[in-house]
N, C-alpha and C positions, 0 to 999 in steps of 0.2 A: 492566505495559505495556499490556495489553488495556484496563484502566480508563482509562489516559491517552489511548489511541486513541479509546475510546468518548466520553470527555468532549470531545475535539476535534471528533469527528463531530457530536455533539449541538450543540455551540456553533455550528457552521457550517450545520447543517441548517435548512431552512425550517420554519416552523410547520406542524405536521401530519405531519411526517416522523418515522417511528419508526426508531430505531437499535437493532439487536440485535448486540451484540459477542460474537463467537465465538472461542474458543481451541481449537486442534487437540487431539486426544486423545493424541497422541504426538509426539515430536520433541525437538530441543534446546531449552534454556531461552531461547536467543537465537540469532539467525542472523548469522554473521560469515564464512562461507566457502561454497564451492560445495557441498560435501557436505551441510552443514546446510540449504542452500537447496533442494537437490533433495529431501531428506527432508521439509522443510517443505512443498514443493509437493504431495507425496503426501498428507501429513497434512491440508492444507487441502482438497484434492479430497475426501478421505475425510469430512472434517467437513461439507462442503456436501452431499454426497449422503446423509448420515445425518441431516441437519437436517430435521425434519418440519413445521415451521410454514411458512405461506405467506410469500413475500417477492417484491419487485419488481426488485431489482438486488443485485449483490454488489460490494463495495469490497474489494480486496486490499491490506492494509496492510503489504506487504513491498516495500521500495523497490527496484525493478529485479530482483526475485527470480523464480525459475522458477514455472511452473504456470498462468499466465493462459490460455495457449492451450488447455491441456487442459480447464480449467473451462468455457471457451467451447464446447467440444464437448459437454460433459456437460449443460449447461443452456441454455435459450433466453433467459433474462433477461440484460440488459446486465451485463458484467463490466468494472469499471474498476480499473486498477492505479495506485497512487499516483505512481510515477515518471513514467509517461506522462501522467497527469493534470496533474501539476505542470509538466511541460515544455510541454504544449499551452497551458496558461493563461499561462505565462511568455512564450510567443511572441506572445501577443495584446497584451502591454503593454511589450515591449522587443524590440530587434533581436537581442540575444544574451543567453543566460542561462548561469549556472554552477550546478553542484550542489556542495554541501558535505556530505560524508557522514561515515562513521565511520572504519574502518580503511583503510589503503592497499590491502589485498587486496580490498576491496569495489569499488574504482574500476573495474577491467576489466568486472565484471558489469554495472555501471550503464552504462558506455560501450557494451557490447554490446546492452543493452536499448534504448538510445536509437537505435543504428544499425538494429536490427531493426524498430523502430517508425517509422523515417523521420524521426527528430527530431534526429539528430546534427548536421546542417549548421548549426543555430542554437545549438549548445552551445559556449560559449567554453572551458569546462574542467570537469573533475570533480576536486575537491580533497578530500583526506582530513583530517579533524580529528585523527586519531590516537587517538580514543576508541573503545572497543568498544561494541556495542549496550547491554550491561549497564551500562557506565559512564555512557552518555547517560541511561539510565533512572534511575540512582541519584544523579546529581549535576547538577542543572539549572544551577546557578551556574557550575560548571566547564565544562559543555557550552557555555554561552553564550560564555564567554571563548575557548574553542578554536575554535568555529564562527566567531566574529567575526574572529579572527586570519586564518583562511583566506578568509573572505568579502571582507575588505578587499583581500587579494592578488588575488582573482578580479576585483574591480572595478578596482583600480589597474593590475594587470599584464595580466590577460586581457581587460580591457575589457568585462566582463559588466555588463549593465544591470539584471538581475534575478537574485536568488539563490533557488534551490530547496533546501529542507532535505531531505537525502538519507537520512532514517531516520524511520520513523513515531514513534519515541520522542522525536523533536525537536518533535513537535506541542505547541503552546502557547508555544514560545520565539520565534516569529516577530516579535512586537512588540518584544521586547528587542533582538533582532538588527537589526531595521530601524532602530531608534533609533540604534544605533552605526554602522551602515554607510551609511545614507542612501539606499538603493535599495529597491524593493519586494522583500519576502521572502515566499515561497510555501510553505505547509505542504501537502504532498501529500494528507493526509487530508481537509482541508477542500475542496481543489480537486476531489478524486475524488467526494466526497459531492455537491457541487453539479453536477458533470457527470452523475453518476448520476441525480439528480433531473431534469435537463434531458432526458436520454434517455427516462426513464419518461414525463415530461409530453408528449413528442413522440410517444409511442406506439411507440417503436422497440425492437426486439429484436435479438439476435445473428443475423446471416445464417447460414442453414444450407445455402446454395447449393452450397458446395464445401469451403472451407478449414476451417470450423468445423461441418461436418455431424456429426450424431450418430454415434458409433462404431457400426460394424456389429455386430450381435449375435454374441457368441461366448462360450465358456466362459472365465471369468477366475478362477483359483484364489485364494482368500483375499481376495476383494473384496466389500464394503468391509473394509479391513484391521482397523479397530478392532473390528468385530463378530467377525471371524474369530479375533482374538486375545483376545476377551473384554474389550477395553479400555473399551467403552462400558458403564460400570457405573452411570451415573445416567441418569434420564430426560432426554431432549433439552431439555425446557423448563428444567430446573434448570441446564443448562450454558450457557444462552444469555446469561448476564450479567444484571445487575440495572439497568443504566442504559438507560432507555427514554423515548421520547416517543411521540406518537400518530400514526396513519394508516399511510402506506406504509412498508415496512420495507426497510432496506438493510443486510444483515449484513456487517460487515467481517471477513474472514478474517485474524486476527492471525498472520501468518507471520514477524513480526519477533522 
């Protein structure tokens, strides 16, 4: 899935943007519930603080998952999460949007993220395709069928004018789904990369005035966790993935 995310990020990135795809050192093989999402949040924060190469922004490729707020406290570079990115872009091109995601149990987490981000009022619905994250990753054709079925309901019943794909593993399926449904379809990875580029080009960084101020210095036992447990067994450079282009770098933390 990291490779799928990296390919989507590169496809949407501007010329001169370098994409470095990172996978956490520990955690579940895919994220389909709150426990796995919280574990992933710790793993992604750990991965970012142990990454030693320079970068300009971070794209979090876990749709509506936990951890974005913590990462914003740890670094000053812009941090863009794909659920929020997709919703922001959707509101620019339609009055109401719907999200089509994986399992039903993922729906409340996405609804909560949209509410916390102030994006809920323009959301027509969050619908589940019934597929797990791993199933989406392993069966593109079946995923398109399942997503199209729910996207049609979102358009016809919920009156959505834009569809957001609610899983990073759905990246690359947007054209096939758009052709079937007839409304704009947004891949959050592409939207997040473009928004990250815009923030960097504008010279903006995360505000440290209050909410995302750097944590006060204190003793934290076993942090970074990967180093404390000896999980970091390879040089950071070799773990950064092989899919790259040139210039500014936006490492997507693959928490999906």
